[in-house]
C-alpha positions as CSV (number, residue, x, y, z in Angstrom):
1,M,18.1,24.9,-101.9
2,T,19.9,28.2,-102.2
3,L,17.6,31.2,-102.0
4,P,18.5,34.8,-102.6
5,L,18.1,37.3,-99.8
6,E,14.5,38.6,-99.7
7,D,15.5,42.2,-99.6
8,L,18.2,44.4,-101.1
9,F,19.8,47.3,-99.2
10,N,17.5,49.8,-100.8
11,D,14.5,47.8,-99.6
12,V,15.9,48.1,-96.1
13,I,16.2,51.9,-96.5
14,A,12.6,52.2,-97.9
15,K,11.1,50.0,-95.1
16,S,12.9,52.1,-92.4
17,M,11.8,55.4,-93.9
18,R,8.2,54.3,-94.2
19,G,8.2,52.8,-90.8
20,L,9.7,56.0,-89.2
21,G,7.6,58.3,-91.3
22,I,10.7,60.0,-92.7
23,S,10.5,61.6,-96.2
24,D,13.4,62.2,-98.5
25,A,13.4,65.9,-97.5
26,D,13.4,65.0,-93.8
27,L,16.3,62.6,-94.2
28,A,18.2,65.1,-96.3
29,A,17.8,67.8,-93.6
30,R,18.8,65.4,-90.8
31,S,21.8,63.7,-92.6
32,G,23.2,66.5,-94.8
33,V,22.9,64.2,-97.8
34,S,21.1,65.7,-100.8
35,A,17.6,64.6,-101.6
36,E,18.9,63.5,-105.0
37,D,21.5,61.2,-103.5
38,I,18.8,59.8,-101.2
39,A,16.5,59.1,-104.1
40,A,19.4,57.4,-105.9
41,A,20.1,55.2,-102.9
42,K,16.5,54.2,-102.7
43,S,16.6,53.3,-106.4
44,G,19.7,51.0,-105.9
45,T,22.7,53.3,-106.4
46,V,25.6,52.2,-104.2
47,N,27.4,55.1,-102.5
48,D,29.1,54.0,-99.3
49,T,29.4,57.6,-98.0
50,V,25.7,58.3,-98.5
51,L,24.7,55.0,-96.9
52,R,27.0,55.6,-93.9
53,Q,25.5,59.1,-93.4
54,I,21.9,58.2,-93.6
55,A,22.0,54.9,-91.7
56,P,22.1,56.4,-88.1
57,H,19.1,58.6,-88.9
58,L,17.1,55.5,-89.9
59,Q,18.2,53.6,-86.8
60,L,20.2,51.2,-89.0
61,D,23.6,49.8,-88.6
62,A,25.8,51.5,-91.3
63,A,28.4,48.7,-91.7
64,S,25.7,46.1,-92.2
65,L,23.9,48.3,-94.7
66,V,27.0,48.8,-96.7
67,T,27.8,45.1,-96.7
68,M,24.3,44.4,-98.1
69,A,24.8,47.0,-100.8
70,H,27.9,45.1,-102.0
71,N,26.3,41.7,-101.6
72,G,29.0,40.9,-99.1
73,W,27.1,38.5,-96.9
74,R,24.6,35.7,-96.9
75,P,23.8,33.2,-94.2
76,H,25.7,29.9,-93.9
77,P,23.7,26.9,-95.2
78,V,21.6,25.3,-92.4
79,S,20.5,21.7,-92.3
80,V,18.6,20.2,-89.4
81,P,17.3,16.7,-89.4
82,G,13.5,16.8,-89.0
83,L,13.2,20.3,-90.6
84,E,12.3,20.9,-94.3
85,Q,11.8,24.2,-96.2
86,F,9.4,24.4,-99.1
87,N,9.7,27.4,-101.4
88,T,7.0,28.0,-104.0
89,P,6.3,30.8,-106.5
90,Y,3.6,33.4,-105.7
91,H,3.0,36.0,-108.5
92,D,6.4,37.8,-108.8
93,M,8.0,36.4,-105.7
94,T,8.4,33.2,-103.8
95,V,7.2,32.2,-100.3
96,N,8.3,29.6,-97.8
97,A,6.4,27.0,-95.8
98,Y,8.0,24.5,-93.4
99,L,7.6,20.9,-92.1
100,V,9.0,19.6,-88.9
101,W,8.7,15.9,-87.7
102,D,9.8,13.5,-85.1
103,A,11.8,10.7,-86.6
104,E,10.7,8.1,-84.0
105,T,6.9,8.7,-84.1
106,K,6.7,10.0,-87.7
107,N,4.4,12.8,-86.4
108,A,4.8,15.9,-88.6
109,V,3.7,19.5,-88.1
110,A,3.4,22.1,-90.9
111,F,3.8,25.8,-90.7
112,D,2.0,27.8,-93.4
113,T,1.3,26.3,-96.8
114,G,3.1,28.5,-99.3
115,A,1.5,29.1,-102.7
116,D,1.3,25.4,-103.5
117,A,1.3,22.6,-100.9
118,T,2.1,19.9,-103.5
119,P,5.8,19.6,-102.7
120,M,5.1,19.3,-99.0
121,I,2.3,16.8,-99.5
122,D,4.6,14.7,-101.8
123,F,7.4,14.9,-99.2
124,I,5.0,13.7,-96.4
125,Q,3.9,10.8,-98.5
126,K,7.5,9.9,-99.5
127,K,8.7,9.9,-95.9
128,G,5.7,8.1,-94.5
129,L,4.9,10.9,-92.2
130,N,1.6,11.7,-90.4
131,L,0.6,15.3,-90.6
132,S,-0.9,16.0,-87.2
133,L,-1.2,19.8,-87.0
134,I,-0.8,22.9,-89.1
135,F,0.1,26.3,-87.6
136,L,-0.2,29.6,-89.3
137,T,2.4,32.4,-88.7
138,H,-0.1,34.9,-90.1
139,T,-2.9,34.8,-92.7
140,H,-1.6,36.9,-95.6
141,G,-2.7,35.3,-98.8
142,D,0.7,34.0,-99.9
143,H,1.1,32.0,-96.6
144,I,-2.3,30.3,-96.6
145,A,-3.0,29.9,-100.4
146,D,-3.3,26.1,-100.3
147,L,-4.6,25.5,-96.8
148,A,-7.8,23.6,-97.8
149,R,-5.7,21.0,-99.7
150,L,-2.9,20.7,-97.1
151,S,-5.5,20.3,-94.3
152,A,-7.5,17.9,-96.4
153,D,-10.5,20.2,-96.2
154,G,-10.2,20.6,-92.4
155,T,-9.3,17.0,-91.5
156,V,-6.0,18.2,-90.1
157,T,-6.5,20.8,-87.4
158,T,-5.1,24.2,-88.2
159,F,-4.3,26.9,-85.6
160,A,-3.9,30.7,-86.0
161,H,-3.7,33.6,-83.5
162,E,-7.1,35.0,-82.6
163,K,-6.3,38.3,-84.4
164,E,-5.7,36.5,-87.7
165,S,-8.9,35.8,-89.4
166,C,-9.0,32.5,-91.3
167,A,-12.2,30.5,-91.9
168,D,-10.4,27.2,-91.9
169,A,-8.4,27.6,-88.7
170,K,-9.1,27.4,-85.0
171,T,-7.9,30.4,-83.1
172,F,-5.9,30.6,-79.9
173,K,-5.0,33.2,-77.3
174,L,-1.3,33.3,-76.2
175,G,-2.3,33.1,-72.6
176,D,-4.3,29.9,-73.2
177,A,-1.8,28.2,-75.5
178,E,1.5,27.9,-73.6
179,C,2.7,25.1,-76.0
180,W,1.7,22.1,-78.0
181,E,3.3,18.7,-78.1
182,S,3.5,16.5,-81.2
183,G,5.6,13.3,-80.9
184,G,8.8,14.4,-79.4
185,L,8.4,18.0,-80.4
186,R,7.4,21.0,-78.3
187,I,6.0,24.0,-80.1
188,E,5.8,27.4,-78.2
189,P,4.0,30.4,-79.7
190,R,5.5,33.8,-79.3
191,S,3.9,37.1,-80.3
192,T,5.8,38.9,-83.1
193,W,3.2,41.2,-84.4
194,G,3.6,44.4,-86.3
195,H,3.9,43.1,-89.9
196,S,0.4,41.6,-89.3
197,K,-2.1,42.0,-86.4
198,G,-1.5,38.6,-84.8
199,G,1.8,37.4,-86.2
200,I,3.2,34.5,-84.4
201,T,6.7,32.9,-84.1
202,Y,6.7,29.3,-83.3
203,V,9.7,28.1,-81.3
204,I,10.3,24.3,-81.7
205,S,12.4,22.2,-79.3
206,G,13.0,18.5,-79.7
207,L,15.3,18.7,-82.8
208,E,19.1,18.8,-82.6
209,R,19.0,22.5,-82.2
210,P,16.2,25.1,-81.5
211,V,14.2,26.3,-84.5
212,A,12.0,29.4,-84.8
213,I,9.4,29.6,-87.6
214,V,9.1,33.4,-87.8
215,G,6.9,34.0,-90.8
216,D,7.4,37.6,-92.1
217,A,8.6,39.0,-88.7
218,L,12.3,38.6,-89.7
219,F,14.3,37.9,-92.9
220,A,18.0,37.3,-93.4
221,S,19.4,40.8,-93.2
222,S,16.0,42.4,-93.1
223,M,12.5,42.1,-91.6
224,G,8.9,42.3,-92.8
225,G,7.4,45.7,-93.4
226,G,5.7,47.2,-90.4
227,M,2.3,47.2,-92.1
228,V,0.4,47.4,-88.8
229,S,3.1,48.9,-86.6
230,Y,6.8,49.3,-87.4
231,A,7.7,50.1,-83.8
232,D,6.0,47.0,-82.5
233,A,7.5,44.8,-85.3
234,L,10.9,45.9,-84.2
235,A,10.1,45.6,-80.5
236,T,8.5,42.1,-80.6
237,N,11.4,40.8,-82.7
238,R,13.8,42.0,-80.1
239,K,11.8,40.6,-77.2
240,E,10.8,37.2,-78.7
241,I,13.4,36.3,-81.4
242,F,16.7,38.0,-80.4
243,T,16.5,36.6,-76.9
244,L,16.6,33.0,-78.2
245,P,20.0,31.2,-78.2
246,D,22.4,32.3,-81.0
247,N,22.3,28.8,-82.6
248,T,18.5,29.0,-83.1
249,V,17.6,28.4,-86.7
250,I,15.4,31.2,-88.1
251,C,12.9,30.0,-90.7
252,P,11.5,33.1,-92.4
253,G,8.5,33.4,-94.7
254,H,10.7,34.5,-97.6
255,G,14.4,34.0,-98.4
256,P,17.0,31.7,-96.9
257,L,17.3,30.1,-93.4
258,T,19.5,32.0,-91.0
259,T,20.3,32.0,-87.3
260,V,19.8,34.4,-84.4
261,G,23.6,34.8,-84.1
262,E,24.0,35.7,-87.7
263,E,21.2,38.2,-87.6
264,K,22.7,39.9,-84.5
265,T,25.9,40.3,-86.6
266,H,24.5,41.2,-90.0
267,N,20.9,42.6,-89.8
268,P,21.0,46.4,-90.2
269,F,17.7,46.9,-88.4
270,Y,19.3,45.8,-85.1
271,P,22.4,48.0,-84.6
272,E,22.6,47.3,-80.8
273,F,24.0,43.9,-81.4
274,K,27.0,45.0,-83.5
């Protein structure tokens, strides 16, 4: 499955301006770029000079932002045995859910439901897997839309962080839940909040390479909007995702799979790695 990037370069500009509380007039005063040119960039006009001038004032990497504007990069395709991505339409966008499983025991674990769990349920049946647990990265509607059906009305235990309210899920505190085991898989929760109150990244070991199910904390070339706290969204990503090995597969809530190493090189929000 080849998915487009979740965000365009102007989405990155808008997210950083909102997160930093910078208006068009503020950015114009700081960068020397006219308010008209800033408005044009936010509407999708590509002007390399403008982008390079405003990027530092938005704490963005200029070269990565310009590359995005010219559609100059997308992550290499990633395939890991025991990992499957399910992409389903939700209103005017699409959303991802994931399944991981141990080939020997056939134990499977789901992460979020997407808008429609039918493809995942069909896949589980086709592969002869046993869905043992469901984990929620966060409880925004597009990520839990089909939880009742995927969990068979609560038959399969679902976990979410205590700050994420969901009637059909058991909650956990990070201090009390160091990790879970399922078959040959180990699942470690890490706090990547900021987009949501209790956003969790689940780091999975036991497959041929490490996998991080990040929800809306991070996207290829972008990140989730800092709806609760932009500063903490940036900080928790740095602490909990970018410290993982470079070959770690990042499974975002929207858009294509990517890796920690590729995001260090190409994500404008993290200039310190360039």
